[in-house]
C-alpha positions as CSV (number, residue, x, y, z in Angstrom):
1,M,-23.9,-1.0,27.3
2,T,-24.6,0.0,23.7
3,N,-27.9,-0.6,21.9
4,S,-27.3,-2.5,18.7
5,T,-30.2,-1.0,16.8
6,N,-29.4,2.6,17.8
7,C,-25.8,2.1,17.0
8,S,-26.5,0.8,13.6
9,N,-28.2,4.1,12.7
10,S,-25.5,6.2,14.2
11,L,-22.6,4.3,12.7
12,K,-23.5,5.4,9.1
13,L,-20.8,7.6,7.7
14,N,-21.5,11.3,7.2
15,Y,-21.3,13.1,3.9
16,N,-17.7,14.4,4.5
17,V,-16.3,11.0,5.1
18,Q,-18.0,9.5,2.1
19,L,-16.7,12.4,0.0
20,I,-13.2,11.7,1.1
21,Q,-13.6,8.0,0.2
22,V,-14.9,8.9,-3.2
23,I,-12.0,11.3,-3.9
24,I,-9.3,8.9,-2.8
25,Y,-10.8,5.9,-4.7
26,A,-11.4,8.1,-7.8
27,T,-7.7,9.0,-7.7
28,I,-6.5,5.4,-7.1
29,F,-8.6,3.8,-9.8
30,P,-7.1,5.5,-13.0
31,F,-3.5,5.4,-11.7
32,G,-3.9,1.8,-10.5
33,A,-5.5,0.7,-13.7
34,I,-2.8,2.3,-15.9
35,F,0.2,1.2,-13.8
36,N,-1.0,-2.4,-13.4
37,I,-1.9,-2.8,-17.1
38,L,1.6,-1.5,-18.0
39,A,3.2,-3.8,-15.5
40,L,1.2,-6.8,-16.9
41,W,2.4,-5.9,-20.4
42,V,6.0,-5.7,-19.2
43,F,6.1,-9.0,-17.3
44,C,4.1,-10.9,-19.9
45,C,5.5,-9.5,-23.1
46,K,8.8,-7.7,-22.6
47,M,10.6,-10.2,-20.4
48,K,11.7,-13.3,-22.2
49,K,13.2,-15.3,-19.4
50,W,10.8,-17.1,-17.0
51,T,12.0,-16.8,-13.4
52,E,10.3,-17.3,-10.0
53,T,9.9,-13.6,-9.4
54,R,8.3,-13.2,-12.9
55,V,5.7,-15.8,-12.1
56,Y,5.0,-14.2,-8.7
57,M,4.8,-10.7,-10.2
58,I,2.3,-11.8,-12.9
59,N,0.1,-13.3,-10.2
60,L,0.5,-10.2,-8.1
61,V,-0.4,-7.8,-10.8
62,I,-3.5,-9.9,-11.7
63,A,-4.6,-9.7,-8.1
64,D,-4.0,-5.9,-7.9
65,C,-5.8,-5.3,-11.2
66,S,-8.8,-7.2,-9.9
67,V,-8.8,-5.1,-6.7
68,V,-8.6,-1.9,-8.8
69,C,-11.5,-3.1,-11.0
70,T,-13.8,-3.4,-7.9
71,L,-13.1,0.2,-6.8
72,P,-15.7,1.9,-9.0
73,F,-18.4,-0.5,-7.6
74,T,-17.1,0.1,-4.1
75,I,-17.5,3.9,-4.5
76,Y,-21.0,3.5,-5.9
77,F,-22.0,1.0,-3.2
78,L,-20.7,3.2,-0.3
79,W,-22.1,6.4,-1.7
80,N,-25.6,5.0,-2.2
81,D,-25.8,2.7,0.9
82,W,-26.3,-0.3,-1.4
83,S,-28.0,-3.3,0.0
84,R,-26.2,-6.6,0.3
85,D,-27.5,-8.3,-2.9
86,M,-25.9,-10.8,-5.2
87,L,-24.0,-8.1,-7.1
88,C,-22.6,-6.8,-3.9
89,L,-21.6,-10.3,-2.7
90,T,-19.9,-11.0,-6.0
91,I,-17.9,-7.7,-6.0
92,Q,-17.0,-8.1,-2.3
93,S,-15.8,-11.6,-2.9
94,I,-13.6,-10.5,-5.8
95,Y,-12.2,-7.7,-3.7
96,I,-11.4,-9.9,-0.6
97,I,-10.0,-12.8,-2.6
98,N,-7.6,-10.6,-4.6
99,M,-6.6,-8.4,-1.7
100,C,-5.7,-11.5,0.3
101,M,-3.8,-12.9,-2.7
102,S,-1.9,-9.6,-3.0
103,I,-0.8,-9.8,0.6
104,Y,0.2,-13.5,0.4
105,I,2.1,-13.2,-2.9
106,I,4.1,-10.2,-1.5
107,T,4.9,-12.4,1.4
108,V,6.0,-15.3,-0.8
109,I,8.2,-13.1,-2.9
110,S,10.0,-12.0,0.3
111,V,10.5,-15.7,1.3
112,D,11.8,-16.5,-2.2
113,R,14.3,-13.6,-2.0
114,Y,15.3,-14.7,1.4
115,I,16.1,-18.3,0.2
116,A,18.0,-16.9,-2.8
117,I,20.2,-14.7,-0.7
118,K,20.7,-16.7,2.5
119,Y,20.9,-20.2,0.9
120,P,22.3,-19.6,-2.6
121,L,23.5,-23.3,-2.9
122,R,20.2,-24.8,-1.9
123,A,18.2,-22.2,-3.8
124,K,18.6,-24.0,-7.1
125,S,16.8,-27.1,-5.8
126,L,14.2,-25.1,-3.8
127,R,13.3,-22.5,-6.4
128,S,12.0,-22.8,-9.9
129,P,9.3,-21.2,-12.1
130,W,7.2,-24.4,-11.9
131,K,7.4,-24.4,-8.1
132,A,6.4,-20.8,-8.1
133,A,3.4,-21.5,-10.3
134,F,2.4,-24.4,-8.0
135,I,2.6,-22.1,-4.9
136,C,0.5,-19.4,-6.6
137,G,-2.1,-22.0,-7.7
138,F,-2.3,-23.4,-4.2
139,L,-2.8,-19.9,-2.7
140,W,-5.5,-19.1,-5.2
141,I,-7.4,-22.3,-4.4
142,S,-7.0,-21.9,-0.7
143,V,-8.1,-18.2,-0.6
144,I,-11.1,-18.9,-2.9
145,T,-12.3,-21.9,-0.9
146,S,-12.0,-20.0,2.4
147,Q,-14.5,-17.3,1.4
148,N,-17.2,-18.7,3.6
149,V,-15.2,-17.1,6.5
150,N,-16.6,-13.5,6.1
151,P,-17.7,-11.6,9.2
152,S,-19.8,-9.1,7.3
153,R,-22.0,-11.5,5.3
154,E,-25.0,-10.8,7.6
155,E,-24.7,-7.0,7.4
156,P,-27.6,-5.2,5.6
157,L,-25.4,-2.8,3.6
158,C,-22.6,-3.5,1.1
159,F,-19.0,-3.0,2.3
160,Q,-20.3,-1.7,5.6
161,K,-20.4,-3.1,9.1
162,L,-23.1,-1.3,11.1
163,S,-23.7,-3.9,13.8
164,T,-21.8,-3.8,17.1
165,T,-21.8,-7.6,17.5
166,P,-18.1,-8.8,17.8
167,S,-17.2,-11.5,15.3
168,A,-14.5,-14.0,16.3
169,S,-13.7,-14.5,12.6
170,I,-12.2,-11.0,12.6
171,L,-9.4,-12.3,14.8
172,Y,-9.0,-15.3,12.4
173,I,-8.7,-13.0,9.4
174,W,-6.4,-10.5,11.3
175,I,-4.0,-13.2,12.2
176,L,-3.9,-15.2,9.0
177,V,-4.2,-12.3,6.5
178,F,-2.1,-9.7,8.2
179,L,-0.1,-10.7,11.4
180,I,1.6,-13.8,10.0
181,P,2.4,-12.3,6.6
182,L,3.8,-9.2,8.4
183,I,6.0,-11.3,10.7
184,I,7.3,-13.4,7.7
185,L,7.8,-10.3,5.5
186,S,9.7,-8.3,8.2
187,F,11.9,-11.3,9.2
188,C,12.9,-12.1,5.6
189,S,13.4,-8.5,4.5
190,I,15.5,-7.6,7.6
191,H,17.7,-10.7,7.1
192,I,18.1,-10.0,3.4
193,I,19.2,-6.5,4.0
194,R,21.7,-7.7,6.7
195,S,23.1,-10.3,4.4
196,L,23.6,-7.9,1.5
197,N,25.2,-5.3,3.8
198,K,27.7,-7.9,5.0
199,K,28.9,-8.7,1.4
200,I,32.4,-7.6,0.7
201,I,32.2,-5.9,-2.8
202,T,35.1,-4.7,-4.9
203,N,33.3,-4.5,-8.3
204,P,31.6,-1.0,-8.6
205,Q,28.8,-2.5,-10.7
206,E,28.1,-5.2,-8.2
207,K,28.1,-2.7,-5.4
208,K,25.6,-0.5,-7.2
209,L,23.3,-3.5,-7.9
210,I,23.4,-4.6,-4.3
211,E,22.5,-1.1,-3.1
212,K,19.6,-1.0,-5.4
213,A,18.5,-4.5,-4.3
214,I,18.6,-3.3,-0.6
215,Y,16.5,-0.2,-1.7
216,I,13.9,-2.4,-3.4
217,V,13.6,-4.8,-0.4
218,S,13.4,-2.0,2.1
219,T,10.8,-0.1,0.0
220,N,8.6,-3.2,-0.3
221,M,8.6,-3.7,3.4
222,I,7.8,-0.1,4.2
223,V,5.0,0.1,1.6
224,F,3.4,-3.0,3.1
225,I,3.5,-1.7,6.7
226,V,2.4,1.8,5.8
227,C,-0.5,0.5,3.6
228,F,-1.9,-2.3,5.8
229,L,-0.9,-1.6,9.4
230,P,-3.3,1.3,10.1
231,V,-6.5,-0.4,8.8
232,Q,-5.6,-3.6,10.6
233,V,-5.0,-1.8,13.9
234,G,-8.3,-0.1,13.4
235,M,-10.1,-3.4,12.8
236,L,-8.6,-5.0,15.8
237,A,-9.4,-1.9,17.9
238,R,-13.1,-2.1,16.8
239,F,-13.3,-5.8,17.7
240,V,-11.9,-5.0,21.2
241,M,-14.4,-2.1,21.6
242,E,-17.3,-4.2,20.5
243,K,-16.2,-7.0,22.8
244,N,-16.1,-4.6,25.8
245,E,-19.3,-2.8,24.8
246,F,-17.9,0.6,24.2
247,T,-20.2,3.5,23.5
248,C,-21.6,4.1,20.0
249,L,-19.6,7.3,19.7
250,A,-16.3,5.5,20.3
251,I,-17.2,2.8,17.8
252,K,-18.3,5.4,15.3
253,K,-14.9,7.2,15.6
254,I,-13.0,4.0,15.0
255,R,-15.3,3.2,12.1
256,I,-14.4,6.5,10.4
257,F,-10.7,5.7,11.1
258,I,-11.1,2.3,9.4
259,S,-12.9,3.9,6.4
260,I,-10.1,6.3,5.7
261,T,-7.3,3.8,6.3
262,S,-9.0,1.3,4.1
263,C,-8.4,3.8,1.3
264,I,-4.7,3.8,2.2
265,A,-4.7,0.0,2.1
266,N,-6.2,0.0,-1.4
267,S,-3.6,2.4,-2.6
268,N,-1.2,-0.5,-2.2
269,C,-2.3,-1.5,-5.7
270,C,-0.6,1.6,-7.1
271,M,2.4,1.2,-4.8
272,D,3.0,-2.3,-6.0
273,A,2.9,-1.1,-9.6
274,I,5.7,1.4,-8.8
275,C,7.7,-1.5,-7.3
276,Y,7.1,-3.5,-10.5
277,Y,8.8,-0.7,-12.4
278,F,11.9,-0.8,-10.2
279,V,12.1,-4.6,-10.5
280,A,11.8,-4.5,-14.2
281,K,14.3,-1.6,-14.5
282,E,16.9,-3.4,-12.4
283,F,16.3,-6.6,-14.4
284,R,17.1,-4.7,-17.6
285,E,20.2,-3.1,-16.1
286,A,21.5,-6.4,-14.6
287,S,21.0,-8.1,-18.0
288,S,22.8,-5.3,-19.9
289,F,26.1,-5.6,-18.0
290,S,29.0,-6.4,-20.3
291,K,30.7,-9.7,-19.7
292,P,33.3,-9.3,-16.8
293,K,36.9,-10.5,-17.1
294,Y,36.7,-12.8,-14.1
295,H,34.3,-15.7,-13.6
296,H,34.0,-14.8,-9.9
297,S,32.7,-11.3,-10.7
298,K,30.1,-12.8,-13.1
299,T,28.9,-15.2,-10.5
300,N,28.4,-12.4,-8.0
301,Q,26.4,-10.3,-10.4
302,N,24.2,-13.3,-11.4
303,N,23.5,-14.1,-7.7
304,T,22.5,-10.5,-7.0
305,A,20.4,-10.2,-10.1
306,Q,18.6,-13.4,-9.0
307,L,17.3,-11.5,-6.0
308,L,15.5,-9.0,-8.4
309,V,14.2,-11.4,-11.1
């Protein structure tokens, strides 16, 4: 059986782990800030047509920008073992709210693309910029109002869980914020890729556009899994260890794993920005096609472009 007080002291991260966190966050912050500001400028100022994806992307870049803005505070709090005061709670709330929103909007974008590809006739009635704005507003309100479910509010240090008391809310968060979005994203992405691969294409431009669309969808799914799966597995493993009263040493090792993989999860803000670039690039390329000779070819190109924008 582990002693909670003794474990709290031994679970503090050593200098080397803290240094790794600082280096990774110091790298993510400038790139994340630059990429996301550029993405916000592109989606707000350079694109003239309002589409569902544009609405979602603007909300996504706002969420990612907000996460990036909390990183300097996170570095300072972790390095100095900052107490959980009002400033800490504010920064932590901003971080959690926007990280959750980033995950949810990525998931919603995959559902939106799935509807556009799998049900193109019904998509016109199911999709619209106003509906996309309503969905985003609903998500923001839901995530903000659910902030009272925070398993680390009673911890003494900011952004750190030093106790070995298992929290049932961890499972609640793990299921709602990661597992369900992962299932939805994977299901939609796989079916989109299958549907696009089954299309019989004779127009070279349409074939090229579909190949790029498959690449974008595949990349989005892989980035999501690579960024979020490790830290979520670590959090679930720690819950199981605490529930079964593992030794302090075992819990400390999984805490180090969570600390490093959290940095990877936060790098998603930069990865999203790179995906923004590809979406914007494909939008410009799709819009620049010369008018085809046949109406059928034009309809196919518009349907495929709809996936991207």
